[in-house]
Structure formats: C-alpha cells, structure tokens
C-alpha positions, 0 to 999 in steps of 0.5 A: 204156388207152383209155377211151370208152364206146359209140358215138361215144366209143369212135371217138374214143378209138381214133383219138386213141390209134391216130392215127399221131404223124406225121399231117399237121399244121397250123402252129397252132391256127388253121390246125387249126380252119380245116381241121377246119371245111373237112372239116366243110362238105365232109361237110355236105349242101345245106341242112344247118344246123350245131350243135356242142358242145366240150369240152376233154381236153387240157392248153390252157386255156380260152381256147385252146378259145375261139379255136379254136371262134371259128376254126372258127365263122368259117371255117364262115360263110365258107364259106356253111354256117349255124350254129345253136345246137343242133338242127342237122341235122348234129350235131357234137361237137368235142374237143380233145385231145393225143397225144405230139407233136401237139394234135388237133381231132376232129369227131364228125358225125352226121346221122341215122344217118350218123357220121363223125369228122373230125380236124385237128391241129397241132404241139406246140411243142418241149419246154423245156430238158431236165433234166441226167437227161433226165426228162420227164413225160407224160400221156394221157386215160384217162377222162372223165365228168360225175360225180366220179371218186374213184380208178380201178383198171387190170385186165388185162381193163379198169378199175374207175371208182369215183364217189360212190354207185357202182363200175362195171366197163368191159371192153376192146373192141378200142380202147375200154372198154365198161361191163359191170357197175355196183354201188352203193357205200354208206357208213355215214356221210354224205359229207364235203365233197370225198370221197376214196376209194382203190381196190385190186385184187388178181386178181379181189379189189376192196377200196374204202377210203372215209370211215368205210367199207370194201368187199370184193368181186370182179370175177368171176364178176360184179361184187360189192362188200359195204360196211360201217362201218369205222375200219380204216386204209387200205393206202396203196401209196407208190411201189415197194415201200413200203406204209403203213397210215394211219388215216382220219378218217371224218367228214373227207377226211384222215388223222388221222396215226395210221400203222403202217409196213411193218415193223409200227411204230406211229408218229404224225405231223401230219394229213395229205392224202396221203403217198409215199416216195422214194428218195435215193442208197439212203435212203428219204424220205416225204413228206407234205402236212399239213392246214396246207397245209406239206409235210414230208420225213421220214426212214425213221424218220419223224422230220422231215428238211426241208420243201418250199414251195409244193406243193398237197395232193396227190402221188403216189409213183412207182418209176422209177429216173431218176439215183440215186433215185425220183420223186414227183409233186406238185400246186402250191399254190393254190385249188380255183377255179384251174388246177393243175399237176403236176410230178416231184421228186427228194429230193437231200439232204433237199430237193425238186429239180424234175425236170421243168417244170409240167404245166399242166391246165384245172382243180384236181387233185381226186385224185392217186394212184399207180398202180404202176411209173412212173405215177400217175393224176390227176383233174381237174375242168375249170373250164369244164365241170365234167366230170371226166378221169382222166389217166394220167401217166408219168415217163420216164427220159432215155436 
C-alpha cells in the first residue's frame, strides 16, 4: 500500500518502503542533512546551480524540517556549490519521511532528462516505555496531494481516493500506484464547510456517502459513479463486525443522532461527529464524539455509561485483539490551526485507558476512519504546506 504518482514520486514511494530498515544511518538530523548535501554536490556538475523544494511526510515538526533545510543549505554552500531560489540547472525535491526504524531525507535530483534519487537517514529514537500489554501504534504515509482527501478505500488491485468533486482510481504497478481513471462527484447540495464523506467498496461495487447525497458505481470494467440526492443513513463500520446506520445532517458535517443498530433497533443519541465500538471482557461499548465537544461512552443498548475528557472530534475503532478487548484510536482536543496527535485507547471498567503515547502529526487530523482489521486511515493537513497526507495507522499487539 505504497502511494505515488508517475515520475519521481513513484521512485520516492518505492524507495521509502523498500529501503531496508537497517540502512546505514547518521547519528542525528544534522548529520543526515550534511550527508545528503555531500551526495547532492557529488552528483552536481561543474557550473550547476542548485534549487530545492521541501516537503514533510514524517511526524516531525515544521521546525525540524527548517533545521534540516538550514543545515543542508549551509553544507552545500560550504562545498562551493551555488544555491538559487528557483530554476537551477539541477532541481531537487527533498522529502523528510520515516520508516519503522529511521527518519529519511530523500532528494529527487533532476538535470534535464537525467534523474537520480539520493537518500540519507538517521535512527529514530527508541520508543518510550511500553504499556503492560506491549501495544504499539505504527504508521506509514499512504497518499499525499494538494486537494483535500475525504476518504481512501484500498482495493485488491489498487486504491480509490475521494476528494471534493472527484473520485480517482489508482492501480498498483510494481512498488507504486498510477492513476487509472477519474470520475466527477456531483452533490445535490452545496458542500458544507469542512465536508466529510465515506467510501465503501464491496468487490467491484463502490458506494460513496456524501452530505445530502449518495453515489453508487463500480470499478470494473470501468470506473463509474452515479450520484443522487438522498437522506438515507450512512453505513458506518465501527470496528470488528460492528455496523451502524446513522443519519447525516445534509447541510452540516455531523450526524444528527438518529441511528439504527445492527439488530435493527432504532435509537436516538445526541448529534455526533464520529463513533466506534470496542470490547472489554466480552462487553461492547460505543464511543461517540459529540458536537458540543464531549465524548460519551455508551453501553450495548446505547445508554450512557461514562465520559472521556480531552478527546478531539475524530475517532476510529479497530479490531485488534490486544489483551482482553479491542482498541480505539482518538485525536486530541484542540484547534484546527494546531498540530494534532492520535493515540490508542481501550475501555476498561467503563473508562478510557491510554495504551500508547500520542503519535504527533504536523497539522490537524481532518478525517479518521476505520480501515478494517487493526488499521485506520488518518488524513492530516500539513500546517506548513497546506497539503493533505493520508496515513495508514495500525495497532500492533505485544508478544
């Protein structure tokens, strides 16, 4: 599940995930930036001017990206090479990323038709103290683009990416994804502010839930999507085998509280943004992030059973079986103009218990959806670049 587009991006994606995790690494960020500068200047021809653009696909902050850039540029100048703001004869696209054991600086260098990818790395710090169950939360970048990402659905042969106004199908080619088809997404009503949407794929059948609109289509033999006005409830896969039907407020970006349980019972709860189900010693609990900022724990009958302080508006349930129950991922409370984080929780005795430390991101989480099994997809808007990255998050149980 490596994502890239044609050209240098495909090369970058392949290297990011196929690079051995034991690749020789520098001691720190500064050492990796100087090593990348050495490789770049060795590749540069006499008389080349260098121009570089930067992006951050890691969980490190914008300040650390700035630090890497400063060290890199100083090292390039110290070598005698000439840096220009744009239009250099040697163009560089430098990406800060990460794998399970290292942070990576990847430079995609282009001089006319000649291209080369240069990589340096430094070791990630050892993880903090493990929980009693040894549970960890891992991530990898799945897709990155300038347009907002509403949802992503993985298919056996590729991936669907839903954005406001279009649905794109990408096909897996070797270690990358290449665009195969794109269809427009028409809505019956104007998009609300901060729109939300949900994709569902069953074999070749595609279904998209949008504010006041539902779309159906197929992947084969060609990508199709037919959208119509609809107030039918959305189908929410809420972890494990739990499914819920929830009515979405057409002109808003939240559910109005009318739900239908898996057994067909109709219930009414307070308006909410997201929901997920977890198990604790065989008992099922539902968590809902309410529009008023609170997070409630509900029992299997959707009666109030507890509350959770300090959570944001997004959560996603997983079906990882760690210890005596399943886990749920939740964002932190905060502002849409601030960096966000996600951590894994369990429900124990009707209270939320943190299982991992916070996984930090370089911007707010704009969407968090269950992705089946032990995984979820988090979409993050980078505060420095404004671009959107979808991250594949996985709960890993201890031995």
